[in-house]
Steps between C-alpha positions, in 0.01 A plus 500: 500500500274466189434162374392372164133457428349197684769522776466659839684822574685497834621821658741542794544762776576561859231529768651764722628754246516786748697301757768712666734188449425508124557872478847459668606191307343529149475856404801721438537738798503797279188398313192735586217325675264610225699283243475177688178387343629562153818316585304194633280491189826472301626219713159310578177471318269482803431752768318461828325820630428412861273671767789706640641620167568876501579533125182392331486812282851444385428136421196596284716764321785258431264227381354750252846567352648147556673359195338153540194353654491409875300292726395701801330391825326790677383456857118584520573790725703667234252444218371809323370632168861535377542119545169430334607706197824324477330170520246590234776615259607138493870555451597387850341226704360669817356273781321657804605294786223451757438247767320264253788520227652150484868510602721207424779393735716176474364361817129567440248316267367796290393486145398772259739747647653753271727630785749290696753561776812301558791542757849575377699197389833429320377140438441457128301178542272651759445806295424291201244284691330811639486674157354199340252442780387862477468504123299163502236657729503859332205572278715701252733790528630516856761645728737340749639729763797429748414593856718539804733746664723600361339459156696275268545646156743204432213258533292703259791482263533125545128467431541692169791269397294192576214636297738558209642160529151346515390696189238693696 
């Protein structure tokens, strides 16, 4: 999501985008595997590339052609010159996640984190409290990811609706 000048931009995505449960429940069974990243970029504006990701090249290609800017978290073990170039272009926000990168969670007192993780929830009051707490400590543009197995795209959708209702 883009925000107006002076306001924070908040982005949403799922942490385990290559989860077998997500593949079975979210993507059309006839969808080719190499279309999944593009599909996710149309649905969510944040992607997490973890240490075990086997589609890094595809993610870089899709981001180069993506219709909108995205917030991307890349595990340090996956960092390459391609990510460096993408970050330098400035279209997407690209964060190299290493052990020192602050990571916000609802039950941990962290400040200055641009990346946060929350569990799936269908409780609007809880999601609102988490979203507000995350944004209060974030230094600017930030991304909140939903973690858990199976990944909850419904929680990501709820976060987007809340952000819209809050004018974020």
